[in-house]
Structure formats: structure tokens, C-alpha cells
N, CA, C and O of each residue as an XYZ file, in Angstrom:
412
protein
N       0.836     -1.170      0.000
C       0.000      0.000      0.000
C       0.890      1.245      0.000
O       1.910      1.291      0.687
N       0.498      2.228     -0.762
C       1.285      3.465     -0.826
C       0.944      4.397      0.337
O      -0.170      4.376      0.862
N       1.909      5.200      0.723
C       1.728      6.137      1.827
C       0.539      7.062      1.571
O      -0.196      7.391      2.502
N       0.345      7.478      0.334
C      -0.777      8.361     -0.005
C      -2.126      7.729      0.308
O      -3.107      8.440      0.527
N      -2.185      6.412      0.332
C      -3.446      5.713      0.576
C      -3.776      5.560      2.057
O      -4.934      5.331      2.408
N      -2.788      5.681      2.919
C      -3.057      5.442      4.343
C      -2.792      6.638      5.246
O      -3.218      6.639      6.401
N      -2.104      7.647      4.751
C      -1.855      8.843      5.562
C      -3.001      9.832      5.374
O      -3.538      9.979      4.276
N      -3.361     10.495      6.442
C      -4.391     11.533      6.364
C      -3.837     12.775      5.674
O      -4.517     13.416      4.873
N      -2.587     13.100      6.001
C      -1.924     14.284      5.438
C      -0.490     13.928      5.098
O       0.215     13.318      5.902
N      -0.059     14.312      3.899
C       1.348     14.272      3.514
C       1.619     15.639      2.906
O       1.055     15.982      1.867
N       2.480     16.420      3.550
C       2.696     17.786      3.070
C       4.139     18.216      3.273
O       4.891     17.629      4.051
N       4.487     19.253      2.548
C       5.792     19.884      2.718
C       5.586     21.390      2.756
O       4.615     21.923      2.220
N       6.526     22.054      3.403
C       6.461     23.511      3.493
C       7.820     24.034      3.907
O       8.655     23.294      4.428
N       8.032     25.307      3.672
C       9.282     25.926      4.094
C       9.384     25.925      5.609
O       8.396     26.080      6.327
N      10.602     25.748      6.063
C      10.938     25.945      7.475
C      12.063     26.972      7.476
O      13.185     26.695      7.901
N      11.736     28.148      6.997
C      12.726     29.189      6.761
C      13.182     29.121      5.314
O      12.712     28.263      4.566
N      14.075     29.993      4.904
C      14.480     30.044      3.498
C      15.403     28.910      3.054
O      15.608     28.722      1.854
N      15.962     28.153      3.995
C      16.957     27.144      3.636
C      16.522     25.704      3.902
O      17.250     24.771      3.563
N      15.353     25.510      4.499
C      14.886     24.163      4.818
C      13.479     23.927      4.288
O      12.669     24.850      4.194
N      13.205     22.673      3.944
C      11.844     22.219      3.665
C      11.533     21.156      4.701
O      12.339     20.256      4.937
N      10.379     21.257      5.313
C       9.971     20.270      6.309
C       8.813     19.442      5.771
O       7.975     19.932      5.014
N       8.783     18.189      6.173
C       7.765     17.245      5.720
C       6.974     16.747      6.918
O       7.539     16.439      7.967
N       5.654     16.672      6.748
C       4.771     16.139      7.773
C       3.969     15.007      7.156
O       3.374     15.165      6.090
N       3.955     13.867      7.829
C       3.112     12.734      7.455
C       2.259     12.463      8.685
O       2.772     12.091      9.740
N       0.952     12.653      8.539
C       0.045     12.567      9.684
C      -0.993     11.484      9.418
O      -1.520     11.369      8.311
N      -1.276     10.700     10.440
C      -2.215      9.590     10.320
C      -3.477      9.873     11.122
O      -3.436     10.604     12.112
N      -4.595      9.299     10.701
C      -5.895      9.573     11.313
C      -6.081      8.875     12.651
O      -6.862      9.330     13.487
N      -5.370      7.777     12.856
C      -5.586      7.026     14.094
C      -4.291      6.359     14.549
O      -3.340      6.211     13.782
N      -4.285      5.963     15.821
C      -3.102      5.338     16.408
C      -2.755      4.023     15.726
O      -1.578      3.708     15.552
N      -3.759      3.258     15.341
C      -3.527      1.958     14.720
C      -2.729      2.093     13.418
O      -1.780      1.341     13.192
N      -3.104      3.033     12.576
C      -2.391      3.230     11.314
C      -0.987      3.753     11.561
O      -0.030      3.286     10.943
N      -0.858      4.720     12.464
C       0.454      5.250     12.816
C       1.377      4.137     13.297
O       2.515      4.027     12.840
N       0.882      3.308     14.225
C       1.689      2.211     14.761
C       2.035      1.186     13.686
O       3.145      0.655     13.667
N       1.100      0.911     12.803
C       1.349     -0.038     11.707
C       2.499      0.434     10.820
O       3.378     -0.347     10.457
N       2.481      1.706     10.481
C       3.543      2.259      9.634
C       4.873      2.238     10.378
O       5.901      1.887      9.800
N       4.860      2.601     11.627
C       6.105      2.607     12.417
C       6.686      1.197     12.524
O       7.888      1.007     12.341
N       5.843      0.215     12.819
C       6.300     -1.177     12.937
C       6.792     -1.737     11.602
O       7.672     -2.597     11.582
N       6.239     -1.266     10.502
C       6.595     -1.813      9.192
C       8.047     -1.544      8.821
O       8.653     -2.314      8.076
N       8.609     -0.454      9.338
C       9.973     -0.083      8.969
C      10.083      0.450      7.551
O      11.178      0.539      6.996
N       8.947      0.803      6.967
C       8.935      1.295      5.583
C       9.299      2.768      5.464
O       9.841      3.194      4.444
N       9.007      3.543      6.494
C       9.308      4.977      6.471
C      10.417      5.216      7.484
O      10.179      5.312      8.688
N      11.625      5.309      6.967
C      12.807      5.498      7.804
C      13.653      6.633      7.257
O      13.415      7.139      6.160
N      14.628      7.014      8.029
C      15.587      8.023      7.567
C      16.208      7.583      6.233
O      16.413      8.400      5.335
N      16.500      6.289      6.121
C      17.152      5.772      4.910
C      16.210      5.771      3.702
O      16.615      6.154      2.604
N      14.957      5.344      3.894
C      14.039      5.301      2.749
C      13.671      6.701      2.277
O      13.558      6.941      1.075
N      13.486      7.615      3.202
C      13.142      8.987      2.813
C      14.330      9.663      2.135
O      14.158     10.328      1.113
N      15.516      9.505      2.680
C      16.684     10.139      2.052
C      16.932      9.557      0.659
O      17.352     10.284     -0.241
N      16.680      8.264      0.466
C      16.841      7.662     -0.867
C      15.869      8.282     -1.867
O      16.229      8.497     -3.025
N      14.653      8.570     -1.437
C      13.676      9.207     -2.331
C      14.158     10.564     -2.827
O      13.863     10.967     -3.952
N      14.893     11.256     -1.983
C      15.350     12.602     -2.323
C      16.797     12.649     -2.810
O      17.334     13.725     -3.074
N      17.423     11.483     -2.928
C      18.780     11.420     -3.457
C      19.802     12.108     -2.584
O      20.749     12.715     -3.083
N      19.612     12.013     -1.273
C      20.550     12.623     -0.333
C      21.036     11.561      0.647
O      20.431     10.496      0.767
N      22.106     11.847      1.331
C      22.626     10.948      2.358
C      21.694     10.965      3.572
O      21.114     12.006      3.880
N      21.541      9.838      4.262
C      20.683      9.811      5.449
C      21.032     10.877      6.490
O      20.143     11.397      7.163
N      22.306     11.199      6.624
C      22.714     12.221      7.589
C      22.265     13.621      7.189
O      22.250     14.526      8.024
N      21.896     13.811      5.915
C      21.441     15.115      5.452
C      19.975     15.367      5.810
O      19.486     16.490      5.690
N      19.286     14.327      6.245
C      17.905     14.467      6.700
C      17.949     14.997      8.129
O      18.578     14.398      9.002
N      17.293     16.098      8.358
C      17.365     16.765      9.650
C      16.181     16.348     10.525
O      15.032     16.413     10.089
N      16.458     15.928     11.737
C      15.432     15.637     12.745
C      14.352     14.673     12.273
O      13.168     14.959     12.451
N      14.709     13.562     11.689
C      13.718     12.550     11.327
C      13.176     11.942     12.621
O      13.942     11.412     13.426
N      11.853     12.017     12.824
C      11.288     11.499     14.072
C       9.828     11.094     13.908
O       9.082     11.662     13.110
N       9.451     10.088     14.696
C       8.059      9.691     14.855
C       7.538     10.388     16.113
O       8.181     10.333     17.162
N       6.386     11.038     16.015
C       5.773     11.718     17.151
C       4.432     11.048     17.445
O       3.419     11.364     16.822
N       4.440     10.123     18.400
C       3.235      9.342     18.709
C       2.075     10.232     19.164
O       0.927      9.988     18.794
N       2.371     11.266     19.965
C       1.296     12.118     20.488
C       0.531     12.829     19.372
O      -0.626     13.207     19.555
N       1.174     13.012     18.217
C       0.536     13.683     17.086
C       0.205     12.716     15.946
O      -0.348     13.119     14.923
N       0.550     11.431     16.134
C       0.388     10.423     15.078
C       1.074     10.897     13.795
O       0.489     10.841     12.714
N       2.300     11.357     13.921
C       2.978     11.989     12.793
C       4.436     11.582     12.688
O       5.073     11.179     13.661
N       4.939     11.703     11.461
C       6.359     11.579     11.172
C       6.775     12.940     10.638
O       6.077     13.528      9.812
N       7.903     13.437     11.106
C       8.353     14.758     10.677
C       9.854     14.717     10.414
O      10.615     14.089     11.150
N      10.257     15.395      9.357
C      11.679     15.554      9.054
C      11.852     16.776      8.175
O      10.879     17.338      7.672
N      13.086     17.177      7.996
C      13.398     18.333      7.159
C      14.638     18.046      6.344
O      15.465     17.212      6.712
N      14.756     18.757      5.221
C      15.961     18.690      4.393
C      16.409     20.109      4.060
O      15.622     21.056      4.092
N      17.678     20.225      3.745
C      18.197     21.502      3.270
C      17.723     21.677      1.831
O      17.849     20.766      1.013
N      17.184     22.838      1.533
C      16.691     23.119      0.175
C      17.869     23.139     -0.799
O      18.941     23.647     -0.468
N      17.672     22.583     -2.005
C      18.746     22.644     -3.004
C      19.049     24.083     -3.436
O      20.181     24.407     -3.795
N      18.026     24.937     -3.397
C      18.161     26.373     -3.666
C      17.407     27.103     -2.555
O      16.330     26.649     -2.167
N      17.917     28.192     -2.038
C      17.156     28.947     -1.043
C      15.812     29.404     -1.617
O      15.701     29.639     -2.820
N      14.820     29.526     -0.786
C      13.503     29.978     -1.221
C      13.612     31.333     -1.914
O      14.169     32.286     -1.369
N      13.073     31.393     -3.117
C      13.084     32.633     -3.877
C      14.346     32.896     -4.671
O      14.437     33.913     -5.358
N      15.334     31.993     -4.592
C      16.571     32.167     -5.360
C      16.263     32.028     -6.850
O      15.200     31.533     -7.223
N      17.167     32.451     -7.674
C      16.938     32.504     -9.115
C      16.550     31.156     -9.729
O      15.745     31.131    -10.660
N      17.083     30.053     -9.249
C      16.758     28.747     -9.816
C      15.752     27.954     -8.967
O      15.536     26.767     -9.212
N      15.153     28.595     -7.994
C      14.166     27.928     -7.144
C      12.878     27.693     -7.939
O      12.351     28.609     -8.570
N      12.384     26.460     -7.900
C      11.169     26.124     -8.656
C       9.935     25.987     -7.769
O       8.841     25.753     -8.282
N      10.081     26.125     -6.468
C       8.959     25.969     -5.532
C       9.206     26.874     -4.337
O       9.667     26.418     -3.291
N       8.901     28.145     -4.492
C       9.256     29.149     -3.491
C       8.689     28.841     -2.100
O       9.288     29.229     -1.097
N       7.553     28.156     -2.025
C       6.945     27.837     -0.732
C       7.305     26.443     -0.220
O       6.973     26.101      0.915
N       7.971     25.645     -1.030
C       8.299     24.281     -0.642
C       7.074     23.386     -0.582
O       7.130     22.302      0.001
N       5.980     23.815     -1.167
C       4.694     23.131     -1.032
C       4.518     21.919     -1.945
O       3.552     21.173     -1.785
N       5.417     21.706     -2.886
C       5.280     20.573     -3.797
C       6.359     19.511     -3.589
O       6.444     18.555     -4.361
N       7.164     19.669     -2.575
C       8.296     18.765     -2.382
C       7.928     17.423     -1.756
O       8.768     16.526     -1.692
N       6.705     17.271     -1.299
C       6.280     16.014     -0.672
C       5.912     14.937     -1.688
O       5.726     13.783     -1.303
N       5.802     15.271     -2.961
C       5.326     14.329     -3.984
C       6.050     12.972     -3.970
O       5.369     11.952     -4.079
N       7.378     12.895     -3.842
C       8.017     11.584     -3.804
C       7.539     10.681     -2.659
O       7.557      9.457     -2.786
N       7.115     11.280     -1.553
C       6.646     10.488     -0.425
C       5.320      9.788     -0.711
O       5.042      8.744     -0.120
N       4.510     10.329     -1.589
C       3.180      9.792     -1.829
C       3.224      8.349     -2.335
O       2.355      7.547     -1.993
N       4.218      8.020     -3.137
C       4.308      6.670     -3.695
C       5.100      5.702     -2.859
O       5.278      4.555     -3.269
N       5.587      6.109     -1.706
C       6.377      5.224     -0.857
C       5.544      4.031     -0.415
O       4.470      4.197      0.163
N       6.040      2.826     -0.688
C       5.319      1.605     -0.343
C       5.474      1.294      1.144
O       6.580      1.303      1.686
N       4.344      1.021      1.789
C       4.335      0.623      3.185
C       3.971     -0.858      3.219
O       2.897     -1.260      2.773
N       4.874     -1.649      3.748
C       4.643     -3.095      3.815
C       4.467     -3.526      5.258
O       4.964     -2.875      6.177
N       3.772     -4.602      5.446
C       3.583     -5.123      6.816
C       4.703     -6.052      7.210
O       4.706     -6.578      8.323
């Protein structure tokens, strides 16, 4: 099953001009726990989607109280820079949508 099919929210946004942050939020504890136990969404799998080293992923964490996974990456171009294609960082979550979650 793809992450887009089981997450309530998958989004990205700027966290200042140099970072993009990602939020993956689940509707219930059962789904959140299932994804966490699956080992499908990890620092390594997310960094591979973005073609970066796992250490370049900032603050990858599961937050049980919010039923969420959150992490950030350094933007390839600062927000609003001449070659920036997404000034708000709002379209950077797309690779996460197809991430396969296995049991």
C-alpha cells in the first residue's frame, strides 16, 4: 500500500528560506503504529527518495502524540533564489506519496 493511501496528510512547506519540512500525519493510532512497525518509512528510505545521504535528513522522528512523522531537508536552492522552482516548498512532498508501506 502506498503512503498516499493510508496517511491523512502528507505535506511539505518551508521551514525558513533554507529548509523544507515534511509532515506525514495519520488519522488514528492503529495506522500510525502499523507504519512505524513496518519499517517502511525510515531516515534511509526517505533520504533515498530525495537522493541525499541519510545524515542530510534533519530531525527525522516519529511523534506518537501527534500520530505523525516529521523531518526536514536543506533546500537545493534557497527559497526565492533565481533557480528555485517551488518558493513555498509546497510541492516537495510528492516523492513520499508513492512510498510503499509493507507489513
